[in-house]
C-alpha positions, -999 to +999 in steps of 0.1 A: -589+410+775-578+396+741-597+385+711-603+357+687-583+371+654-586+340+633-607+308+635-591+279+618-596+240+609-595+213+583-611+181+577-575+161+572-545+163+594-511+174+578-525+202+560-526+243+566-561+249+581-587+270+564-600+303+580-635+308+590-656+335+605-671+312+630-671+281+645-687+256+670-666+241+701-681+207+712-679+198+747-649+170+753-645+173+715-631+206+699-639+224+668-668+203+649-654+194+618-617+198+626-596+167+619-575+174+652-610+173+673-614+146+697-578+139+704-570+139+742-552+169+755-553+187+723-587+193+712-579+229+704-550+247+696-539+283+702-514+305+688-509+345+693-511+367+663-485+386+676-460+355+673-472+349+637-467+386+627-431+382+637-427+349+616-441+368+585-413+396+592-388+370+594-401+351+562-398+384+543-363+391+555-351+356+545-374+361+511-389+326+520-413+308+495-438+299+523-469+321+529-469+326+569-504+333+576-530+324+605-537+285+604-502+278+585-492+263+620-523+243+621-538+262+652-572+263+655-575+296+672-550+327+666-555+351+695-545+388+698-541+411+726-539+379+753-504+366+765-508+329+762-473+325+774-486+334+808-511+306+810-503+275+831-518+240+829-557+238+843-561+276+837-592+286+818-604+307+791-638+322+783-641+323+744-675+343+730-702+342+749-705+305+765-676+286+756-647+276+783-612+259+774-589+247+800-554+246+792-542+208+787-509+213+771-482+237+764-457+236+733-459+204+714-430+181+704-415+184+664-407+152+655-395+166+618-391+200+610-420+213+590-419+233+555-421+264+575-390+254+597-372+245+564-381+277+549-378+302+576-352+289+601-377+288+629-414+274+638-432+289+664-460+264+671-437+239+692-427+261+716-456+290+715-485+274+707-509+257+737-535+233+736-568+232+756-599+208+760-634+222+758-652+225+791-681+242+782-696+244+745-703+274+724-701+290+693-672+314+685-665+341+660-637+361+647-637+394+667-650+373+699-633+381+732-611+355+748-598+360+783-586+342+813-619+328+831 
């Protein structure tokens, strides 16, 4: 069983997301108040904190000028202790007490390299980020469990 390490959202697209302690997952929509909510297949994005830590170390080694942290990749939920790479399309995750997410997309296209890629030489979101649709609504909080349903 994993946990929610960070919850991140923004009211505009194309900017790093701000961390929050709680969020509401709205059925068939995404995180309430997030700019990416409502998009088909990509209502909620997830990224493992273990990968973010690797990027932090890489950025330090390269003396990169960009701060690597949860939300910088525009992921909504940064997880810890759950292997997101093992998930397949249509797998379901229970987040918090009542929310259920269904994996709808694995990875994403990177049309132009982001600032992180240019500073660090790598960006993990295109290959390690996953996306989900909200099947059952609910409130989630940092520290809540997240596990395969």
